[in-house]
C-alpha positions as a Markdown table, in Angstrom:
| # | Residue | x | y | z |
|---|---|---|---|---|
| 1 | Unk | 15.3 | -22.7 | 4.0 |
| 2 | Unk | 11.8 | -24.1 | 3.8 |
| 3 | Unk | 9.7 | -27.2 | 3.2 |
| 4 | Unk | 8.6 | -27.2 | -0.4 |
| 5 | Unk | 5.1 | -28.5 | -1.3 |
| 6 | Unk | 4.1 | -28.9 | -4.9 |
| 7 | Unk | 0.4 | -29.7 | -5.6 |
| 8 | Unk | -1.0 | -31.2 | -8.8 |
| 9 | Unk | -4.7 | -31.6 | -9.4 |
| 10 | Unk | -6.2 | -33.7 | -12.3 |
| 11 | Unk | -9.9 | -34.3 | -13.3 |
| 12 | Unk | -10.3 | -37.5 | -15.1 |
| 13 | Unk | -13.2 | -39.3 | -16.7 |
| 14 | Unk | -15.0 | -41.1 | -14.0 |
| 15 | Unk | -14.7 | -44.4 | -15.9 |
| 16 | Unk | -10.9 | -44.2 | -15.3 |
| 17 | Unk | -11.3 | -44.2 | -11.5 |
| 18 | Unk | -14.6 | -46.0 | -11.0 |
| 19 | Unk | -13.1 | -49.4 | -9.9 |
| 20 | Unk | -10.0 | -50.8 | -8.4 |
| 21 | Unk | -8.5 | -52.1 | -11.7 |
| 22 | Unk | -9.0 | -48.7 | -13.4 |
| 23 | Unk | -7.4 | -46.8 | -10.4 |
| 24 | Unk | -4.4 | -49.1 | -10.3 |
| 25 | Unk | -3.8 | -48.5 | -14.0 |
| 26 | Unk | -3.9 | -44.7 | -13.3 |
| 27 | Unk | -1.4 | -45.3 | -10.4 |
| 28 | Unk | 0.9 | -47.2 | -12.7 |
| 29 | Unk | 1.0 | -44.4 | -15.3 |
| 30 | Unk | 1.7 | -41.9 | -12.5 |
| 31 | Unk | 4.6 | -43.9 | -11.1 |
| 32 | Unk | 6.2 | -44.3 | -14.5 |
| 33 | Unk | 6.2 | -40.6 | -15.1 |
| 34 | Unk | 7.3 | -39.7 | -11.6 |
| 35 | Unk | 10.3 | -42.0 | -12.0 |
| 36 | Unk | 11.5 | -39.8 | -14.8 |
| 37 | Unk | 12.0 | -37.0 | -12.2 |
| 38 | Unk | 12.8 | -39.3 | -9.2 |
| 39 | Unk | 14.8 | -42.4 | -10.5 |
| 40 | Unk | 15.1 | -43.9 | -7.1 |
| 41 | Unk | 11.4 | -43.7 | -6.2 |
| 42 | Unk | 10.1 | -46.4 | -3.9 |
| 43 | Unk | 6.6 | -47.3 | -2.8 |
| 44 | Unk | 6.3 | -47.0 | 1.0 |
| 45 | Unk | 2.5 | -47.6 | 1.4 |
| 46 | Unk | -0.6 | -48.1 | -0.6 |
| 47 | Unk | -4.3 | -48.6 | 0.2 |
| 48 | Unk | -7.2 | -49.4 | -2.0 |
| 49 | Unk | -10.8 | -49.0 | -0.8 |
| 50 | Unk | -14.1 | -49.3 | -2.8 |
| 51 | Unk | -15.5 | -46.4 | -0.9 |
| 52 | Unk | -12.5 | -44.1 | -0.7 |
| 53 | Unk | -10.4 | -45.0 | -3.8 |
| 54 | Unk | -6.7 | -45.4 | -4.0 |
| 55 | Unk | -4.0 | -43.9 | -1.7 |
| 56 | Unk | -0.3 | -44.2 | -1.9 |
| 57 | Unk | 2.9 | -42.8 | -0.3 |
| 58 | Unk | 6.1 | -42.9 | -2.3 |
| 59 | Unk | 9.6 | -41.6 | -1.5 |
| 60 | Unk | 13.0 | -41.1 | -2.9 |
| 61 | Unk | 15.8 | -41.8 | -0.4 |
| 62 | Unk | 13.2 | -41.0 | 2.4 |
| 63 | Unk | 13.8 | -37.3 | 1.5 |
| 64 | Unk | 11.3 | -36.4 | -1.1 |
| 65 | Unk | 7.8 | -37.7 | -0.2 |
| 66 | Unk | 5.0 | -38.0 | -2.7 |
| 67 | Unk | 1.4 | -38.7 | -1.7 |
| 68 | Unk | -1.2 | -39.8 | -4.4 |
| 69 | Unk | -4.9 | -39.9 | -4.0 |
| 70 | Unk | -7.2 | -41.3 | -6.7 |
| 71 | Unk | -10.9 | -40.7 | -5.8 |
| 72 | Unk | -13.6 | -42.8 | -7.4 |
| 73 | Unk | -15.3 | -39.6 | -8.6 |
| 74 | Unk | -12.6 | -38.8 | -11.1 |
| 75 | Unk | -10.4 | -36.5 | -9.0 |
| 76 | Unk | -6.7 | -37.2 | -8.7 |
| 77 | Unk | -4.4 | -35.3 | -6.4 |
| 78 | Unk | -0.6 | -35.5 | -6.2 |
| 79 | Unk | 1.5 | -33.8 | -3.5 |
| 80 | Unk | 5.3 | -33.6 | -3.6 |
| 81 | Unk | 7.1 | -32.4 | -0.5 |
| 82 | Unk | 10.8 | -32.1 | 0.4 |
| 83 | Unk | 13.1 | -29.8 | 2.4 |
| 84 | Unk | 15.1 | -27.2 | 0.5 |
| 85 | Unk | 18.2 | -25.8 | 2.3 |
| 86 | Unk | 19.3 | -22.3 | 1.4 |
| 87 | Unk | 21.4 | -22.1 | -1.7 |
| 88 | Unk | 20.2 | -25.3 | -3.2 |
| 89 | Unk | 18.2 | -25.7 | -6.4 |
| 90 | Unk | 14.6 | -27.1 | -6.1 |
| 91 | Unk | 13.9 | -30.7 | -7.0 |
| 92 | Unk | 11.0 | -29.6 | -9.2 |
| 93 | Unk | 11.5 | -26.3 | -11.0 |
| 94 | Unk | 8.7 | -24.3 | -12.5 |
| 95 | Unk | 9.5 | -25.7 | -16.0 |
| 96 | Unk | 9.9 | -29.3 | -14.9 |
| 97 | Unk | 6.7 | -29.0 | -12.8 |
| 98 | Unk | 4.7 | -27.7 | -15.8 |
| 99 | Unk | 6.2 | -30.4 | -18.0 |
| 100 | Unk | 5.1 | -33.1 | -15.5 |
| 101 | Unk | 1.6 | -31.6 | -15.5 |
| 102 | Unk | 1.4 | -31.6 | -19.3 |
| 103 | Unk | 2.8 | -35.2 | -19.7 |
| 104 | Unk | 0.4 | -36.6 | -17.1 |
| 105 | Unk | -2.5 | -34.7 | -18.5 |
| 106 | Unk | -1.8 | -36.3 | -21.9 |
| 107 | Unk | -1.1 | -39.8 | -20.6 |
| 108 | Unk | -4.1 | -39.8 | -18.4 |
| 109 | Unk | -6.3 | -38.0 | -21.0 |
| 110 | Unk | -7.3 | -35.6 | -18.2 |
| 111 | Unk | -10.3 | -33.3 | -18.6 |
| 112 | Unk | -8.5 | -30.7 | -16.5 |
| 113 | Unk | -5.0 | -30.4 | -15.0 |
| 114 | Unk | -3.3 | -27.8 | -12.8 |
| 115 | Unk | 0.0 | -27.4 | -11.0 |
| 116 | Unk | -0.4 | -25.0 | -8.1 |
| 117 | Unk | 2.4 | -22.6 | -7.2 |
| 118 | Unk | 4.9 | -24.1 | -4.8 |
| 119 | Unk | 4.1 | -23.6 | -1.2 |
| 120 | Unk | 7.1 | -22.6 | 1.0 |
| 121 | Unk | 6.7 | -23.4 | 4.7 |
| 122 | Unk | 9.3 | -22.6 | 7.2 |
| 123 | Unk | 10.5 | -20.0 | 9.7 |
| 124 | Unk | 9.0 | -17.1 | 7.7 |
| 125 | Unk | 5.2 | -17.1 | 7.4 |
| 126 | Unk | 4.1 | -16.1 | 3.9 |
| 127 | Unk | 0.5 | -17.2 | 3.7 |
| 128 | Unk | -2.4 | -15.3 | 5.3 |
| 129 | Unk | -6.2 | -15.4 | 4.7 |
| 130 | Unk | -8.2 | -12.8 | 2.9 |
| 131 | Unk | -11.4 | -11.6 | 4.5 |
| 132 | Unk | -13.4 | -14.5 | 2.9 |
| 133 | Unk | -10.7 | -17.0 | 3.9 |
| 134 | Unk | -8.9 | -17.4 | 0.6 |
| 135 | Unk | -5.1 | -18.0 | 0.9 |
| 136 | Unk | -2.9 | -15.1 | -0.1 |
| 137 | Unk | 0.9 | -15.4 | -0.5 |
| 138 | Unk | 2.9 | -12.4 | 0.4 |
| 139 | Unk | 6.5 | -11.5 | -0.6 |
| 140 | Unk | 7.7 | -11.5 | 3.0 |
| 141 | Unk | 11.4 | -11.8 | 3.4 |
| 142 | Unk | 11.8 | -11.4 | 7.2 |
| 143 | Unk | 10.1 | -11.3 | 10.5 |
| 144 | Unk | 10.9 | -7.9 | 12.0 |
| 145 | Unk | 9.2 | -8.3 | 15.4 |
| 146 | Unk | 7.1 | -10.9 | 17.1 |
| 147 | Unk | 5.7 | -11.0 | 20.6 |
| 148 | Unk | 2.5 | -11.8 | 22.5 |
| 149 | Unk | 0.7 | -9.2 | 24.6 |
| 150 | Unk | -2.0 | -10.1 | 27.2 |
| 151 | Unk | -4.5 | -9.6 | 24.4 |
| 152 | Unk | -3.1 | -10.9 | 21.1 |
| 153 | Unk | -0.1 | -12.1 | 19.1 |
| 154 | Unk | 1.7 | -9.1 | 17.5 |
| 155 | Unk | 3.9 | -9.4 | 14.4 |
| 156 | Unk | 5.7 | -7.0 | 12.1 |
| 157 | Unk | 6.6 | -8.6 | 8.8 |
| 158 | Unk | 8.6 | -7.0 | 6.1 |
| 159 | Unk | 7.2 | -7.3 | 2.5 |
| 160 | Unk | 9.4 | -6.4 | -0.5 |
| 161 | Unk | 6.5 | -4.4 | -2.1 |
| 162 | Unk | 4.3 | -3.4 | 0.9 |
| 163 | Unk | 7.0 | -2.4 | 3.5 |
| 164 | Unk | 6.5 | -3.3 | 7.1 |
| 165 | Unk | 3.1 | -4.9 | 7.9 |
| 166 | Unk | 1.3 | -5.2 | 11.2 |
| 167 | Unk | -0.4 | -8.6 | 11.9 |
| 168 | Unk | -2.6 | -9.3 | 14.9 |
| 169 | Unk | -3.3 | -12.9 | 15.7 |
| 170 | Unk | -1.9 | -13.7 | 12.2 |
| 171 | Unk | -4.4 | -11.4 | 10.4 |
| 172 | Unk | -3.1 | -8.5 | 8.3 |
| 173 | Unk | -4.1 | -5.2 | 9.8 |
| 174 | Unk | -2.1 | -2.4 | 8.1 |
| 175 | Unk | 1.1 | -1.8 | 6.2 |
| 176 | Unk | 3.3 | 1.1 | 5.2 |
| 177 | Unk | 1.6 | 1.0 | 1.8 |
| 178 | Unk | -2.0 | 1.4 | 3.2 |
| 179 | Unk | -2.7 | 5.2 | 3.3 |
| 180 | Unk | -5.8 | 4.5 | 1.2 |
| 181 | Unk | -7.2 | 2.5 | 4.1 |
| 182 | Unk | -7.0 | 5.3 | 6.5 |
| 183 | Unk | -8.1 | 8.0 | 4.1 |
| 184 | Unk | -11.2 | 5.9 | 3.1 |
| 185 | Unk | -12.0 | 5.2 | 6.7 |
| 186 | Unk | -11.9 | 9.0 | 7.5 |
| 187 | Unk | -13.5 | 10.0 | 4.2 |
| 188 | Unk | -10.7 | 12.5 | 3.6 |
| 189 | Unk | -11.8 | 15.3 | 1.3 |
| 190 | Unk | -15.4 | 14.7 | 2.2 |
| 191 | Unk | -15.6 | 15.2 | 5.9 |
| 192 | Unk | -14.5 | 18.4 | 7.6 |
| 193 | Unk | -12.6 | 17.7 | 10.8 |
| 194 | Unk | -11.4 | 21.3 | 11.5 |
| 195 | Unk | -12.4 | 22.4 | 15.0 |
| 196 | Unk | -14.2 | 19.1 | 15.7 |
| 197 | Unk | -14.1 | 16.8 | 18.8 |
| 198 | Unk | -13.2 | 13.2 | 17.9 |
| 199 | Unk | -13.1 | 9.9 | 19.7 |
| 200 | Unk | -11.1 | 6.9 | 18.2 |
| 201 | Unk | -12.0 | 3.4 | 19.6 |
| 202 | Unk | -8.9 | 1.2 | 19.1 |
| 203 | Unk | -6.6 | 2.5 | 16.4 |
| 204 | Unk | -3.5 | 1.2 | 18.1 |
| 205 | Unk | -1.3 | 1.5 | 15.0 |
| 206 | Unk | -1.6 | 5.3 | 15.2 |
| 207 | Unk | -2.3 | 5.8 | 11.5 |
| 208 | Unk | -5.8 | 7.2 | 11.9 |
| 209 | Unk | -4.8 | 9.6 | 14.7 |
| 210 | Unk | -1.8 | 10.8 | 12.7 |
| 211 | Unk | -3.8 | 11.6 | 9.6 |
| 212 | Unk | -6.7 | 13.2 | 11.6 |
| 213 | Unk | -4.3 | 15.6 | 13.3 |
| 214 | Unk | -3.4 | 17.0 | 9.8 |
| 215 | Unk | -7.0 | 18.1 | 9.5 |
| 216 | Unk | -6.7 | 20.5 | 12.5 |
| 217 | Unk | -9.4 | 19.1 | 14.8 |
| 218 | Unk | -10.2 | 20.7 | 18.2 |
| 219 | Unk | -9.3 | 17.6 | 20.1 |
| 220 | Unk | -8.9 | 13.8 | 19.6 |
| 221 | Unk | -9.1 | 11.2 | 22.3 |
| 222 | Unk | -7.9 | 7.7 | 21.4 |
| 223 | Unk | -8.8 | 4.6 | 23.5 |
| 224 | Unk | -6.5 | 1.7 | 22.9 |
| 225 | Unk | -6.3 | -1.3 | 25.2 |
| 226 | Unk | -3.0 | -2.8 | 24.0 |
| 227 | Unk | 0.1 | -1.0 | 25.1 |
| 228 | Unk | 2.5 | -3.4 | 23.3 |
| 229 | Unk | 0.7 | -2.8 | 19.9 |
| 230 | Unk | 1.4 | 1.0 | 20.3 |
| 231 | Unk | 5.0 | 0.5 | 21.3 |
| 232 | Unk | 5.6 | -1.9 | 18.4 |
| 233 | Unk | 4.0 | 0.4 | 15.8 |
| 234 | Unk | 5.9 | 3.5 | 17.2 |
| 235 | Unk | 9.1 | 1.6 | 16.6 |
| 236 | Unk | 8.5 | -0.2 | 13.3 |
| 237 | Unk | 5.6 | 1.6 | 11.6 |
| 238 | Unk | 6.4 | 5.3 | 12.2 |
| 239 | Unk | 6.0 | 5.9 | 8.4 |
| 240 | Unk | 2.3 | 5.7 | 9.0 |
| 241 | Unk | 2.0 | 7.0 | 12.6 |
| 242 | Unk | 4.7 | 9.6 | 12.9 |
| 243 | Unk | 5.5 | 10.4 | 16.5 |
| 244 | Unk | 1.9 | 10.4 | 17.9 |
| 245 | Unk | 2.4 | 7.1 | 19.7 |
| 246 | Unk | 5.6 | 8.3 | 21.3 |
| 247 | Unk | 4.3 | 11.6 | 22.6 |
| 248 | Unk | 0.9 | 10.2 | 23.6 |
| 249 | Unk | -0.5 | 13.6 | 24.5 |
| 250 | Unk | -0.6 | 17.2 | 23.4 |
| 251 | Unk | -3.0 | 20.1 | 23.4 |
| 252 | Unk | -4.7 | 18.5 | 20.3 |
| 253 | Unk | -4.9 | 14.9 | 21.3 |
| 254 | Unk | -4.7 | 12.3 | 24.1 |
| 255 | Unk | -4.1 | 8.6 | 24.0 |
| 256 | Unk | -5.6 | 6.6 | 26.9 |
| 257 | Unk | -4.6 | 3.0 | 27.5 |
| 258 | Unk | -7.6 | 1.0 | 28.6 |
| 259 | Unk | -10.8 | -0.7 | 27.7 |
| 260 | Unk | -12.7 | 1.6 | 25.3 |
| 261 | Unk | -16.1 | 0.3 | 26.6 |
| 262 | Unk | -15.3 | 1.4 | 30.2 |
| 263 | Unk | -14.2 | 4.8 | 29.0 |
| 264 | Unk | -17.3 | 5.2 | 26.8 |
| 265 | Unk | -19.4 | 4.5 | 29.9 |
| 266 | Unk | -17.4 | 7.2 | 31.8 |
| 267 | Unk | -18.0 | 9.7 | 28.9 |
| 268 | Unk | -21.7 | 8.9 | 29.0 |
| 269 | Unk | -21.9 | 9.5 | 32.7 |
| 270 | Unk | -20.1 | 12.8 | 32.2 |
| 271 | Unk | -22.3 | 13.8 | 29.3 |
| 272 | Unk | -19.3 | 14.2 | 27.0 |
| 273 | Unk | -20.2 | 14.3 | 23.3 |
| 274 | Unk | -18.2 | 14.0 | 20.1 |
| 275 | Unk | -18.6 | 15.2 | 16.5 |
| 276 | Unk | -17.1 | 12.0 | 15.2 |
| 277 | Unk | -16.6 | 8.5 | 16.7 |
| 278 | Unk | -14.3 | 6.1 | 14.9 |
| 279 | Unk | -14.7 | 2.3 | 15.4 |
| 280 | Unk | -11.2 | 1.1 | 14.5 |
| 281 | Unk | -11.6 | -2.2 | 16.3 |
| 282 | Unk | -12.4 | -5.7 | 15.3 |
| 283 | Unk | -13.5 | -6.8 | 11.8 |
| 284 | Unk | -17.0 | -8.1 | 11.1 |
| 285 | Unk | -16.9 | -11.8 | 12.0 |
| 286 | Unk | -17.1 | -14.3 | 9.2 |
| 287 | Unk | -20.2 | -16.2 | 10.5 |
| 288 | Unk | -23.6 | -17.1 | 9.1 |
| 289 | Unk | -25.5 | -15.6 | 12.0 |
| 290 | Unk | -24.9 | -12.5 | 14.3 |
| 291 | Unk | -24.1 | -14.6 | 17.3 |
| 292 | Unk | -21.1 | -15.0 | 19.6 |
| 293 | Unk | -18.7 | -12.9 | 21.6 |
| 294 | Unk | -17.5 | -10.7 | 18.7 |
| 295 | Unk | -21.0 | -9.9 | 17.6 |
| 296 | Unk | -21.9 | -9.1 | 21.2 |
| 297 | Unk | -18.9 | -6.8 | 21.3 |
| 298 | Unk | -20.0 | -5.0 | 18.1 |
| 299 | Unk | -23.5 | -4.4 | 19.5 |
| 300 | Unk | -22.0 | -3.1 | 22.7 |
| 301 | Unk | -19.8 | -0.6 | 20.8 |
| 302 | Unk | -22.8 | 0.5 | 18.8 |
| 303 | Unk | -24.9 | 1.0 | 21.9 |
| 304 | Unk | -22.3 | 3.1 | 23.7 |
| 305 | Unk | -20.9 | 5.0 | 20.7 |
| 306 | Unk | -24.2 | 6.6 | 19.7 |
| 307 | Unk | -24.7 | 7.8 | 23.3 |
| 308 | Unk | -21.6 | 9.9 | 23.1 |
| 309 | Unk | -22.3 | 11.2 | 19.6 |
| 310 | Unk | -23.7 | 14.7 | 19.0 |
| 311 | Unk | -27.1 | 14.8 | 17.3 |
| 312 | Unk | -25.4 | 15.8 | 14.0 |
| 313 | Unk | -22.4 | 13.6 | 14.7 |
| 314 | Unk | -21.1 | 10.7 | 12.6 |
| 315 | Unk | -19.9 | 7.2 | 13.4 |
| 316 | Unk | -17.2 | 5.9 | 11.0 |
| 317 | Unk | -15.9 | 2.3 | 10.8 |
| 318 | Unk | -14.5 | -0.3 | 8.6 |
| 319 | Unk | -16.6 | -3.3 | 7.6 |
| 320 | Unk | -14.9 | -6.2 | 5.9 |
| 321 | Unk | -14.0 | -7.4 | 2.4 |
| 322 | Unk | -16.5 | -6.6 | -0.3 |
| 323 | Unk | -16.8 | -10.3 | -1.1 |
| 324 | Unk | -18.2 | -11.1 | 2.4 |
| 325 | Unk | -21.8 | -10.3 | 1.3 |
| 326 | Unk | -23.6 | -12.3 | 4.0 |
| 327 | Unk | -21.5 | -10.9 | 6.9 |
| 328 | Unk | -21.9 | -7.3 | 5.6 |
| 329 | Unk | -25.7 | -7.8 | 5.4 |
| 330 | Unk | -25.7 | -9.1 | 9.0 |
| 331 | Unk | -23.8 | -6.0 | 10.1 |
| 332 | Unk | -26.2 | -3.7 | 8.3 |
| 333 | Unk | -29.1 | -5.6 | 10.0 |
| 334 | Unk | -27.6 | -4.8 | 13.4 |
| 335 | Unk | -27.4 | -1.1 | 12.4 |
| 336 | Unk | -31.1 | -1.2 | 11.4 |
| 337 | Unk | -32.0 | -2.5 | 14.8 |
| 338 | Unk | -30.5 | 0.5 | 16.6 |
| 339 | Unk | -32.7 | 3.0 | 18.5 |
| 340 | Unk | -32.8 | 5.9 | 17.9 |
| 341 | Unk | -32.8 | 4.9 | 14.3 |
| 342 | Unk | -29.7 | 5.5 | 12.2 |
| 343 | Unk | -28.9 | 5.6 | 8.5 |
| 344 | Unk | -25.7 | 4.8 | 6.8 |
| 345 | Unk | -23.7 | 5.2 | 3.6 |
| 346 | Unk | -20.7 | 3.1 | 2.4 |
| 347 | Unk | -17.5 | 3.7 | 0.6 |
| 348 | Unk | -15.0 | 1.2 | -1.0 |
| 349 | Unk | -11.3 | 1.0 | -1.4 |
| 350 | Unk | -8.8 | -1.6 | -2.7 |
| 351 | Unk | -6.3 | -1.9 | 0.2 |
| 352 | Unk | -2.8 | -2.9 | -1.0 |
| 353 | Unk | -1.8 | -5.2 | 1.9 |
| 354 | Unk | -5.2 | -6.8 | 2.0 |
| 355 | Unk | -5.0 | -7.5 | -1.7 |
| 356 | Unk | -8.8 | -7.0 | -1.9 |
| 357 | Unk | -11.5 | -4.3 | -1.9 |
| 358 | Unk | -12.9 | -3.4 | 1.5 |
| 359 | Unk | -16.1 | -1.7 | 2.6 |
| 360 | Unk | -16.4 | 1.3 | 5.0 |
| 361 | Unk | -19.4 | 2.6 | 6.8 |
| 362 | Unk | -20.5 | 6.2 | 7.7 |
| 363 | Unk | -23.4 | 6.2 | 10.1 |
| 364 | Unk | -25.6 | 9.1 | 11.4 |
| 365 | Unk | -28.8 | 9.5 | 13.3 |
| 366 | Unk | -31.9 | 9.1 | 11.0 |
């Protein structure tokens, strides 16, 4: 069961919406056509303003609610909303919705017309943002797990095509379908991890650790602050993490639960060095300037990570979606400010559960 929201957008000649009389004529045409679908339609409220145009709320039996907005600039928006119980047919099907769009476009002589896909809002979340904040609809059919740790909201959603998905604070992190994400982050087939000492910052889903261990490294230490994330992924995402989050320690690896910055400070004091450091932490923030708590955290991670990196070592991390040009440039500017100087290369991959291409960074001392 879910609330159904159907959105229609029309672009009209500005002359048809320029004054009150013209807007009321458009509203009359709208109502006449809507009554073909909703015979008992009633007007609940309307408002006309020279500055803001025409606004109306209509309903059928106080069940289906329709809002109409006619802007003086030529834009017309129509929103239809109602509750659809399980097992019932929708009030507006795909075909009837397209038919209404076409009829209104003809009657209003619209320049452009569009019916958006029906939004379904209810107990199962289906809509999450892309890296550049576009709305993506997933084929989620159930919530597998949901809880809040001291650090973040943790969800496991099941997608019909992507399998189980991990979401942190309602942002998609990784799914059973996303081996390409991990392989691109670690540059599988390019980097040689055999006999190497590796440090993973974050990585609570266990996927990176699990794949690195297949490369026969000397030792991997993973620093993850959120115990509940690891427990959750061990139970619901073991397709991508195997049993590494259950065992937590072997001759080849160790998982430490704690603040990675504090442990990096400890490693620096001990003089401990690594061949590879992975930054599997927060994404690059979507901001117009490198300011704020998250950017400060990224700079702190840079500062400490390169102090535990061997002279010929490499820092590997994910960036963000390839469409986030400004934010990726800001990230690269922060890399260019590091001392000693560093140089970097990038790789790209289309990540199935992100439904977009992401950029990954490989950073070494210059």
